[in-house]
C-alpha positions, 0 to 999 in steps of 0.5 A, spaced: 842 937 905 837 941 910 838 941 917 834 943 923 836 945 931 831 948 936 835 951 941 831 951 947 834 956 952 832 962 956 838 966 958 837 971 951 846 972 951 847 964 951 841 964 947 843 968 940 851 966 942 848 959 940 843 962 934 849 964 931 855 959 932 850 952 929 847 956 923 853 955 920 851 947 921 844 948 919 839 951 915 835 954 920 835 954 927 830 957 932 830 959 938 826 958 945 826 962 951 820 958 954 820 951 956 813 950 955 813 954 949 820 950 946 816 943 947 810 945 943 816 947 938 819 940 939 812 936 937 810 940 932 815 942 928 820 937 925 827 937 927 835 934 927 837 937 934 834 939 939 839 943 945 835 943 951 837 948 957 836 944 963 833 950 967 827 953 964 820 958 965 814 954 965 817 947 964 825 944 966 828 940 961 828 933 963 822 933 963 821 936 956 826 930 954 823 926 958 816 927 955 819 927 947 822 921 949 815 918 952 812 919 945 817 916 942 821 922 939 828 919 937 831 926 934 837 927 937 837 932 944 843 935 946 842 937 954 847 944 956 846 946 963 851 949 969 848 943 973 854 938 973 855 933 978 855 926 976 848 925 979 845 930 975 849 928 968 846 921 970 839 923 971 840 928 965 842 921 961 837 917 964 832 922 962 833 921 954 838 926 953 843 923 948 849 927 950 851 933 956 855 939 955 856 943 961 856 950 962 860 955 961 861 951 955 867 952 949 863 954 943 868 950 939 867 944 943 859 945 943 859 946 935 863 939 935 858 936 938 852 939 934 856 937 928 857 930 931 850 929 933 847 932 925 852 927 922 848 922 925 841 925 924 843 925 917 845 918 918 839 915 920 835 918 914 840 915 909 838 909 913 843 902 912 845 899 906 840 896 901 842 889 902 841 891 910 833 891 908 832 886 905 830 880 909 828 882 917 833 881 923 831 875 927 834 872 933 830 868 938 824 871 940 827 879 938 825 881 931 828 887 927 826 890 921 830 895 919 828 898 914 822 901 918 826 901 924 822 898 929 823 891 934 818 886 936 820 881 943 815 875 942 810 879 937 811 885 942 812 891 939 818 895 943 817 902 943 824 904 943 828 911 942 833 912 935 839 910 940 835 904 944 834 901 937 841 902 935 844 899 941 839 893 941 841 892 933 849 892 935 847 887 941 843 882 936 848 883 930 853 881 934 852 875 940 855 872 944 861 877 944 863 883 950 864 889 948 867 894 953 862 901 955 868 904 949 867 900 944 859 901 945 860 908 944 864 907 939 860 901 936 853 906 937 854 913 938 860 913 932 868 913 934 868 921 935 863 922 940 866 924 946 862 921 951 861 919 958 861 911 960 854 913 964 850 914 957 852 908 956 849 904 962 844 909 962 841 906 955 842 899 958 839 900 963 832 903 960 834 899 954 833 892 959 827 896 962 823 895 956 826 887 953 827 884 960 822 880 964 825 882 970 830 887 969 834 887 975 836 880 973 837 881 966 837 874 961 839 877 955 844 884 956 847 881 961 853 885 964 860 881 964 863 885 970 870 888 969 869 888 963 862 891 959 855 888 956 854 882 951 847 880 948 846 873 950 844 868 945 843 863 949 838 866 953 834 865 948 833 858 946 
């Protein structure tokens, strides 16, 4: 299976290091050292993963990530940066990053995270089992087409990233059940994903902004304080 990685990193030494080590995971690895050119490459190519530095000449990584998500580019994005405070991590995840690796990093850990994201991208291309594709999933005002990977609420199409779609599908398939953040990370991101609780929080907030009449007072995707989150099927009646 051919897999392609785009690295957007302005430090030439780190860029070459990333290109050398990730080439074992993919058939093509392209390096861009300028943010504007990197965004153009991301938009014009077909990639399985983007490894994206935060601080870049021309255009910063968070802006690149936000622009890709705004245009419904759902490919996995791994943010790579020396900015390691909690607000920085939250900001990067809120912009649409799927994972966040802090500099200086372990090459072995980074490659493991790259492999995990590539496995997820490959699984998304294969798609769910055929028996799940025979009919859309309809619950209340929500209609999910699992073959086309599209979702509507009350007939209105939702513009969701890949991870937001996966998260919504997971909840719709498990109504009324409360999940911890750790369970959501395992169920949606995968059991091998070593992420942050804020990864879940950020995606929940973005999903609420798209499905809730009032995201500040959610009806469908409710918080169970001290535990996690629940998809409230009763609110759909």
